[in-house]
KOLFI-248229 format. One record per residue (C-alpha): x, y, z; chain; residue number from 1. Coordinates in steps of 0.2 Angstrom, whole numbers. Layout:
N
SITE     c1     c2     c3  unit  pos
SITE      X      Y      Z     A  NUM
...
This chain:
232
SITE     c1     c2     c3  unit  pos
SITE      0   -116    -19     A    1
SITE     -1   -135    -27     A    2
SITE      0   -146    -10     A    3
SITE     -1   -139      7     A    4
SITE      3   -146     25     A    5
SITE      9   -133     35     A    6
SITE      3   -117     41     A    7
SITE     -4   -102     29     A    8
SITE    -11    -87     39     A    9
SITE    -17    -69     31     A   10
SITE    -16    -74     13     A   11
SITE    -26    -71     -3     A   12
SITE    -27    -74    -21     A   13
SITE    -34    -65    -34     A   14
SITE    -30    -72    -50     A   15
SITE    -41    -86    -60     A   16
SITE    -35   -103    -58     A   17
SITE    -37   -115    -70     A   18
SITE    -33   -135    -66     A   19
SITE    -25   -148    -78     A   20
SITE    -35   -161    -88     A   21
SITE    -35   -178    -77     A   22
SITE    -28   -171    -61     A   23
SITE    -40   -170    -47     A   24
SITE    -39   -155    -34     A   25
SITE    -40   -136    -41     A   26
SITE    -41   -122    -29     A   27
SITE    -42   -104    -28     A   28
SITE    -27   -101    -14     A   29
SITE    -23   -120    -12     A   30
SITE    -25   -137    -25     A   31
SITE    -22   -150     -9     A   32
SITE    -20   -146      8     A   33
SITE    -16   -162     19     A   34
SITE    -19   -157     38     A   35
SITE    -12   -140     36     A   36
SITE    -18   -127     46     A   37
SITE    -29   -111     35     A   38
SITE    -33    -96     45     A   39
SITE    -40    -79     36     A   40
SITE    -35    -82     20     A   41
SITE    -46    -78      4     A   42
SITE    -47    -83    -14     A   43
SITE    -58    -70    -27     A   44
SITE    -55    -77    -43     A   45
SITE    -64    -91    -54     A   46
SITE    -58   -109    -53     A   47
SITE    -60   -121    -66     A   48
SITE    -56   -140    -65     A   49
SITE    -55   -150    -77     A   50
SITE    -57   -167    -68     A   51
SITE    -62   -167    -49     A   52
SITE    -62   -160    -32     A   53
SITE    -61   -143    -35     A   54
SITE    -65   -127    -24     A   55
SITE    -66   -109    -23     A   56
SITE    -52   -110    -10     A   57
SITE    -47   -128     -8     A   58
SITE    -50   -141    -21     A   59
SITE    -47   -157     -9     A   60
SITE    -40   -162      8     A   61
SITE    -40   -162     28     A   62
SITE    -34   -151     41     A   63
SITE    -41   -135     49     A   64
SITE    -47   -119     41     A   65
SITE    -54   -105     49     A   66
SITE    -61    -88     45     A   67
SITE    -57    -89     28     A   68
SITE    -69    -87     11     A   69
SITE    -70    -87     -9     A   70
SITE    -81    -75    -18     A   71
SITE    -76    -82    -37     A   72
SITE    -86    -94    -47     A   73
SITE    -81   -113    -47     A   74
SITE    -86   -126    -61     A   75
SITE    -79   -143    -59     A   76
SITE    -82   -161    -64     A   77
SITE    -88   -172    -49     A   78
SITE    -84   -165    -30     A   79
SITE    -87   -147    -33     A   80
SITE    -87   -133    -20     A   81
SITE    -89   -114    -18     A   82
SITE    -77   -116     -5     A   83
SITE    -68   -134     -4     A   84
SITE    -72   -147    -16     A   85
SITE    -71   -163     -5     A   86
SITE    -65   -160     14     A   87
SITE    -61   -178     22     A   88
SITE    -57   -175     39     A   89
SITE    -53   -159     53     A   90
SITE    -63   -142     57     A   91
SITE    -70   -129     45     A   92
SITE    -76   -113     55     A   93
SITE    -82    -97     52     A   94
SITE    -82    -98     33     A   95
SITE    -93    -94     17     A   96
SITE    -93    -94      0     A   97
SITE   -103    -81    -12     A   98
SITE    -96    -90    -30     A   99
SITE   -108    -98    -41     A  100
SITE   -106   -117    -44     A  101
SITE   -107   -128    -55     A  102
SITE   -103   -147    -58     A  103
SITE   -109   -166    -61     A  104
SITE   -111   -176    -45     A  105
SITE   -107   -169    -27     A  106
SITE   -109   -151    -28     A  107
SITE   -113   -139    -14     A  108
SITE   -111   -120    -13     A  109
SITE   -100   -122      2     A  110
SITE    -93   -140      0     A  111
SITE    -95   -154    -14     A  112
SITE    -92   -168     -5     A  113
SITE    -90   -168     15     A  114
SITE    -81   -185     20     A  115
SITE    -79   -183     40     A  116
SITE    -75   -166     41     A  117
SITE    -83   -154     55     A  118
SITE    -92   -140     48     A  119
SITE    -98   -124     59     A  120
SITE   -103   -107     59     A  121
SITE   -103   -106     38     A  122
SITE   -115   -101     24     A  123
SITE   -114    -99      4     A  124
SITE   -126    -90     -7     A  125
SITE   -120    -93    -23     A  126
SITE   -131   -102    -38     A  127
SITE   -128   -121    -37     A  128
SITE   -129   -132    -51     A  129
SITE   -127   -150    -55     A  130
SITE   -131   -167    -61     A  131
SITE   -133   -177    -46     A  132
SITE   -130   -174    -28     A  133
SITE   -133   -153    -29     A  134
SITE   -133   -144    -13     A  135
SITE   -137   -126     -8     A  136
SITE   -122   -129      7     A  137
SITE   -117   -148      4     A  138
SITE   -119   -158    -12     A  139
SITE   -115   -173     -2     A  140
SITE   -111   -180     17     A  141
SITE   -104   -196     22     A  142
SITE   -104   -206     39     A  143
SITE    -93   -194     50     A  144
SITE    -96   -177     44     A  145
SITE   -106   -165     53     A  146
SITE   -113   -148     49     A  147
SITE   -119   -136     64     A  148
SITE   -126   -119     64     A  149
SITE   -123   -116     46     A  150
SITE   -135   -107     32     A  151
SITE   -138   -105     13     A  152
SITE   -149    -94      3     A  153
SITE   -162   -103     -7     A  154
SITE   -167    -90    -17     A  155
SITE   -149    -85    -25     A  156
SITE   -142   -104    -24     A  157
SITE   -158   -110    -34     A  158
SITE   -161   -125    -22     A  159
SITE   -170   -129     -5     A  160
SITE   -160   -145     -3     A  161
SITE   -142   -147      4     A  162
SITE   -136   -162     12     A  163
SITE   -132   -153     28     A  164
SITE   -136   -134     35     A  165
SITE   -153   -124     36     A  166
SITE   -160   -114     21     A  167
SITE   -165    -98     24     A  168
SITE   -172    -83     11     A  169
SITE   -163    -70      6     A  170
SITE   -168    -56     17     A  171
SITE   -166    -69     33     A  172
SITE   -146    -70     26     A  173
SITE   -145    -53     30     A  174
SITE   -153    -51     48     A  175
SITE   -144    -53     64     A  176
SITE   -155    -62     72     A  177
SITE   -153    -77     60     A  178
SITE   -134    -79     68     A  179
SITE   -137    -71     83     A  180
SITE   -150    -85     87     A  181
SITE   -136   -100     79     A  182
SITE   -124    -94     93     A  183
SITE   -111    -85     82     A  184
SITE    -98    -75     88     A  185
SITE   -105    -58     81     A  186
SITE    -94    -48     93     A  187
SITE    -76    -52     88     A  188
SITE    -78    -63     72     A  189
SITE    -92    -60     63     A  190
SITE   -102    -44     58     A  191
SITE   -119    -39     52     A  192
SITE   -124    -22     46     A  193
SITE   -138    -15     54     A  194
SITE   -143     -1     41     A  195
SITE   -136    -10     26     A  196
SITE   -143    -24     17     A  197
SITE   -128    -36     15     A  198
SITE   -123    -54     19     A  199
SITE   -114    -58     35     A  200
SITE    -93    -54     32     A  201
SITE    -78    -58     43     A  202
SITE    -66    -44     53     A  203
SITE    -55    -45     42     A  204
SITE    -57    -34     27     A  205
SITE    -49    -18     24     A  206
SITE    -58     -1     33     A  207
SITE    -62      6     15     A  208
SITE    -67    -13      6     A  209
SITE    -85     -8     10     A  210
SITE    -95    -22     -2     A  211
SITE    -82    -35      9     A  212
SITE    -75    -43     -9     A  213
SITE    -58    -43     -4     A  214
SITE    -54    -27    -15     A  215
SITE    -55     -9    -12     A  216
SITE    -61     -1    -28     A  217
SITE    -74     11    -35     A  218
SITE    -87     -1    -31     A  219
SITE    -82      5    -12     A  220
SITE    -82     21    -16     A  221
SITE   -100     22    -23     A  222
SITE   -105     15     -7     A  223
SITE    -97     27      4     A  224
SITE   -105     41     -8     A  225
SITE   -123     32     -7     A  226
SITE   -120     32     13     A  227
SITE   -115     50     13     A  228
SITE   -130     56      3     A  229
SITE   -143     48     11     A  230
SITE   -136     57     28     A  231
SITE   -139     73     20     A  232
């Protein structure tokens, strides 16, 4: 979707996205979201923006984003993020991004530029590369933007710097106590596996999606086989 100002729930996109030259706002699911509500949505394709404001889920905008995630790699110019390129006003809560992110200025594993958004209970894990204002979670935050109880993986991201959030090792990012201690909802919103080493995931996956990438395929069968063999 190029432009949204309404409500979108339980929707997803799995194809790669390539933006147009000289046009800001390329996203894996939505290019521009202006005060729309996005809930329980995800995107898994790679996103390439030939201009600024590129995101794995949403390129740019404002509004309310709940329980969403993006797993594809993101490449753009300025204001490039694993979930959202630039967020202007509103709330992002219970979201994550796992794709690698590369851009120029204001590049973040979750958000490139937080221009007045409240970001709560979120995390990112992708490798982040940029020229200036590069952050493991957020590239740059302006006055009015907040980041609360959010984390990024300092090892997989390749950086210990972020303009918001708390950096953790890969081991810590897969421990329940990291998120339990921060007050995350681990009963109805998030799950952290006790026996399988993986990042937190949302309670919105298909039962057979064992690696929680939004797709049921041979990788899930492999995990099931390993679990079954391990119990024998």
